N, C-alpha and C positions, 0 to 999 in steps of 0.2 A: 481648560481643555482644548486639545488640538485635533485636527482631522489625522486619521491614521493612513500612512501611505503603503501599508504592506497589502495583503489580500483583502483588507477592508475596503480597498479601492477609493480612498479619500471620500467616503460617504459617512463613516461613523466617527464620532467624537469620543476621544478616550483621554485619560490624564497621561501627563508625559512619561510617567515611568512605565505605563502600559505600553505606550508607542514604542519607547526604545527597546522593550523586551519583544514587541512584535517584530521589530526591525532585525533584531539579532536572530531571532528563531526563524522567521518566514523570509526576511529579506524585503527589498522593494518589489512592488508588483511588476509583473513583466511589462517591458515596453515603457516603463516609467521614465519621464524626463523633466517634468516640472513639479515644483514643490507647491502644490495647490493651497491657496488661502495663507500663504506665508510671504507675500510680497508680490504677486502678479495676478493672473486671472482666477476666477473661481469655477469650480467643476458645474458643467451645465445640468447635471443630474441631481445636484444638491443645493440649488439656489434657495429652496424654501427652507433649508435648515440653517442657513448662514446668517449670523447676525452682522448687519452692516456696521454696527458700532464696535465690533471687535478690534481691539487695538492692533496696529501694524498690519491691517489686512491689505490695504493699498489696492483697492480695485483698479483695474485697467494697466497698472504697472507691468512691466515685462523685466524678468530677470533671466540672465544667461542660464541656458540649460545645464551648464556644467558647474554652477555656482552652488556646489554642495556644501561650501564653508557657510554661505549665507542661509542655506537651509537648516543646517545644525544650529546656527546662532539663533533663528527664529524659533526653532522647535524648542530649545532647551534654555531660553532666557539669556542668551549670549548677545544681548543688544548693546551697542555702544554708538558713539559718534563716528568712529572709524570702522574698520573690517576687523573680522576675527580670523585668525589662521588656526590650523591644526597644531596640536602640541608638536615639539620638536621630536619626540620618540615616536610620532605616528607615522607609519609607512604609507607613502602614497605612490601610486603607480598608474600607468595608462589602462591597467587591465584587472586590478583587483576590485572585487564587489562583495556585497552582502546580500546573501539570497542568490537570485539570479540576474541581477542587474549591475551594471557597471558602476563603479565608484571612480569617476573621472578626476584627474588632477586639474586644478584651476589655471595653473600656469600663469599666474600674475603674482606680483610682489605685494604684500600686504603687511602693515605693522602688526606686530605680535601683541597679544593681550592674554593674560592668564584666565582660563576658563573658570567659570564658577563652579561651586561644588557638584551640582547636578550634571554639568557637562563633564566634569572630571570623573565622575563615576562612569558615564558612558564610555569616556575614552579608555579608562582602565579595563572596562569589560571587553571592549573591542581589542584591547591588547592581549587579553587572556584567551580569547576565542581566536582559533586559527581562521585565516582568511583563504578563500578559495578563489582560483582564477576561472573567469568566465570561459575561456577558450578550453582548457584542459581539465577544469575541476580539481587540479592538484592542490594538495594540502601544504600551505607554507608552514613548515615546522618551526614553532617558537620555542625558545628555551624557557622551560617552566620550572618553578620551585615548588616543593611539596607544600610550603606555606601558602603559596598563591593558588592553589587548587580550589576550584569551585565545589563546595560541599552540598551534596545532594542527599537529602533525608528520606526516610521510608516510613510507610505505615505499618500496621500490624499485620498485614498481608504481604509485606515485602515489596510494595509497589512505591515508586518514587513519588514524592509530594513536594508542596512548597513552591516558591517562586522560581527555584533553579530547576525544577523538573522539566520545563519546556525548553530551557536551554540545553539541557541533556538531550532531549528528543531531537532538537535541531541539530546538535553536533552529530548524533547518531545518523541523520540524514545525510550529513556531509561526509562522513566516514564511508557510508554505503555507496557513495558515488565514486570512490577512489578506485580507479581501474586496476592500479597497482596492488593495493592492498586486498581488494575483494573483487576479483574478475568476474565478469558477467558470462563467461563462457561455460559455466557448470550449470547442468540441467536443473538442480535445486539447491536449495540452502544445505540439504543434508550431504550433497556431494562435495561441498566446499571443504577443503583440507582443514584440519584442526589448527594447522600452522598459521593459516591466514586468519582464522577467527581469533587466535590467541594474540596475533600481531595487532589486530584491531583493538582487541580489549586493552592490551598495554598501552596503546596510544591514547585511548579514552581514560585510562587511570592516571596518565601523566597529567591531565587537566582536570579531572574531577576526583573528589574525595567521595567515594561512593559507599552508602550504606546497604544498597540493593546487591543482590547476589550476582555473581558472574553469569549464572545460567539465565537469569532475568535480562542482562544486557545483551547476551548473545541472542536470545529469543527476540528480542526488539530490534537488534541490528539486522537479523534475519528478514523481519517484516519490512524494514526499510530498504533492504537490498532488493527484495521482491517488487516492492513498489517502484524502485528506480527501474528495474527491468521492464516493468509493465509500461511506464511512461516512454522509455526509448522505444518499446515495440509499437506503442501507439502513434509515435510521432515521426517514425522513421520506416518501421517495417511495414505498417498499414498503408503507406502511400501507394497510389495507383501506378506504380513504375514496375519495370522488369526486374528480375531477380539479379541480373548483373548490374544495374544501376543501384539496388538496394545495397549490394556488397561493396561497390564503390563510395557509397554515401556514408561515410564513417562519421558518427557523431563528434562534436569537439571533446577532446580529452580522452577519447576511446582508443585502445590499441586495435590496430586493424586485424590481426589474428583472432583476437576475442570477438570482435565484431562479426567477423566472417563465420566463426563457428556458432555463434548466437543465431546468425540469420540461417544458416543451414539447418540448426535444430528446429527454429519456428517453421521452416519450410517443409520439414519432413512429416512423414505420416504420424510419427510419435508425438512431435510437437502439436500438430493439428488435433490429435485425440485429446492431449492434455488441455489445449484451449477449449475444446467443446465441454469437457468436464468442468473447467473453471467457469465457464459461461453459464452452464446449467445450474451450477451451485449459486452463482450471483443472482440468477433469476428467482431462486427460491427465497432469497433474503426478504423478510417482510418489513423490517425496521430500518430507518435511516435516521441517525442522529444528527444533531445540530450544534454538537460541542466544538466543532472545528478542530484545531490542533491540540486542544486541551483534552487530557485524559479524563474518563469518567471519575476517577480517584481525586484529581484536582478540582473538578466540579463539585463533588460532594464535599470536599474539604472547605471550599469557599461558601457553600451554601450553609454548612454547620457553623462556620465562623460568623456568619450573619445573623443566623437565626438562634445560635446557642443550643441547638437541639440535634440529635443524631438523625441523619438523612437515611431513610430506608431505601430498599431497591425500588418500591413503587414510586416513591417520591421522586428519586433520581431519575427514573425512566420519564416521568412526567416532565422534569426539568429539561432533559436532553432530547426530547422527541416533539417538541413543539416549533412551529414557525414563529416568525417575528411578530405576526398578528396574533399569536396565542393558539391558533388552530393546530390539530396534530398533524404530523407529517404524513401519515398514511392511515388508511381505514383500520388496519390491524392495531396501529397505535391508538386509534381513538377507542377501539373495544377494550384495550388493556386499560386505559385511563378512566374508563367507566367503572372499573372495579373498585376505584377509591370510595364509592358509595357502599360497596359490599364490605370494605373494611371496617366500617362502622359496626355491622353486625358481627364481624369476628371479635372486636374489641368488647362488645357487650358480652359475648360469651366468655371471653377472656377474664372479664371482671368477677364472673361467678363460677368459673371453672379454674381451679388451681392447676390443672394439668395442661393449660393452654398458656404458652408463653408469648407476650407482647412481641417479642423480637421475631417470633415465627410466623407472625400473621401475613406479612408481606411475601413470604416464602410460600405459605400456603395458597394465597390467592394466585401468584404467579404460575406455581405448579399445577394448580387447578385448571388453569387455562391453557398453558403452553405444554404441559405435560412434565415428566420428571427431567431432571438435569442430565446432561450428557457428561460421560466421564471425563475428567481432566479439566472442566472449565465450569464457571457459574455465570449465568446470564446477567447482563448489564453491570458486570464488575470489571470489565477490562482484561487485560493480558496478565498472566501471572498468578491468578487465584484459582485454586481447585477447591472442590466441594469439602473436603476434609479440613482445609484451613478455614473456609468461611463458616461452615455448619457445625464444625467440631463433632461432638459426639452423637449429634442428631443427624449427621449426614446421610445415614441410611434411610432416612424417611423422605429424602428428596432424590434418591438415586434408585434405579432398578433394583429390585431385589434378587436374591440368588435363584429363586424359582422362576421370576420372570426372565432372568438372564438365560436360564437353562431352557425354557420355553421358546426364546427367541432362537438359541443355537439349535435347538431341534427343528424349529421351522426352517432354518436356513439349510440344514442337513437334508431335510426332506425335499426342500427346492432343488438342491444340488443333485440329489438322486433322480428326480424327475427330469432335470435337464440332461443328466448323463444317460437315462434310459432313452430320451427323444433323440439324443446324438447318435447313441448306438443303433437305433431303428433307421435313422437317416443314413448312417453309414452302410447298414446292411442293404438298404435300398439302392443306394449308389453302386455297391459292389455288384448286386443282381443285375442292375441295368448295364453295367460294364461287361458282365459275363454274357448277357444276351447279345450286346453289340458285337463282342468278340466271336460268338457262335455265328451270328449273322454274317460277319465278315469272313469267316472261314468257309460257310456255305457258298458265298458268292465266289470266293477263290477256287473252291472245288468245282464250281459250275463253268467258271472261266477256263480251268485246265482241262475239263472234259470236252468243252467245245474246241479249244486249241488242239487237243488230240484228234478230234474227228476231222478238223480241217487238214491236219498233217496226213491223216489216212486217205482222205479225198485227193490230196495232192499227189501223194505216192501212186494212187490208182490211175490218175490222169496221166502221169509220166510214163507208167508201164504201157498204157493203152497207145500212147504216142509213139513209143520206142517200137511196139509191134506193128503199128501202121507203116512205119519207115521201112521195116525189114520185109514187108510183103513184095513178091516178085513184080516187076514192072511188065 
């Protein structure tokens, strides 16, 4: 096992096949320059976990920061008396990267050596996956063959599963950052033209043999696109600088006109209102999972493979909502986990009641605590699963009934009527106040005209008296 250099931060040990999958999907951690525990210094925060007897550790040795070949050689058992170079068909550049970190060219002559089987698989996988530039995030289009496409399987609910599911998710993240293919200057994913979505879908299908539906891919791509916009907004728009500086501070790989349009929308009242709604919704979220980049589907599949038993929703929730020390992530999560004790009571009832299905026990417990499911989604099952798919013919038991829906609709109608009545009353009050102000203004104007006329009469009287005084005989 070796330390993982992706978001794991050189703290966690994984098998080599897990490490190279992490590097393909997540890339090297931001700012990563040294291949820790593979030829030079050790991580300061993980000294207690490192075995000094580990082969090829080389404490205190220093390896050049751009010695990526040595890193790959150490990571994938490519050790020899000499050095190891990348295969001839591997493209190197000053600016290609995996994830968000640069893959630097070593600029040194080294003798060639054929990579072993594990390293060859890694290079083949790199060749299949498009590389993206650090500066402009553009996709380097590779000529693909239908026989070389990565096959992604699905489960009974139409969700991608298996080892290649994370590769697909990682590539969707790359496509979502392509400013030419999926511009960021649209207010929402729904406003994105279908032509752009179909172009992205075609690009994905050139590299992946998909069993999942096009609708699922587009929905997942939309989620990645929104996440990308959110990151850009946080890193660039939220800086404490002027609006003009924000307009000029165009992110690498972003087209200026797209960035300016996005900045103006975020700075508008509509953009601020939408941000407040999103912030409010986020604050209402009670649960935070610990599955990382893995989907709940992949977590459940791995648990079922290790235990040989089907993983229910309650067990899946328990797996994905605990910290490393085993404690629940939140108080609400702890309350859900306490219901595992109640599950035994339901199972005892199910053993004596033929009308109770063992598979429905988790659903009853979750619905009993959190309420009925919302339309179009199932809790703790990830994207793409709706109640009809998951519950089948019993979905009506876990969804609001027709009478409940009608009651809710009537409640909303009554609320609208009350709001409308209050609004009408306020409008009438404002109109009355405006009429009173107009009447008062008219009265003031009439009083001013009266005083003006009186002054005119007084002035004329004085002029007459003055003329009469001048006409008197001397």
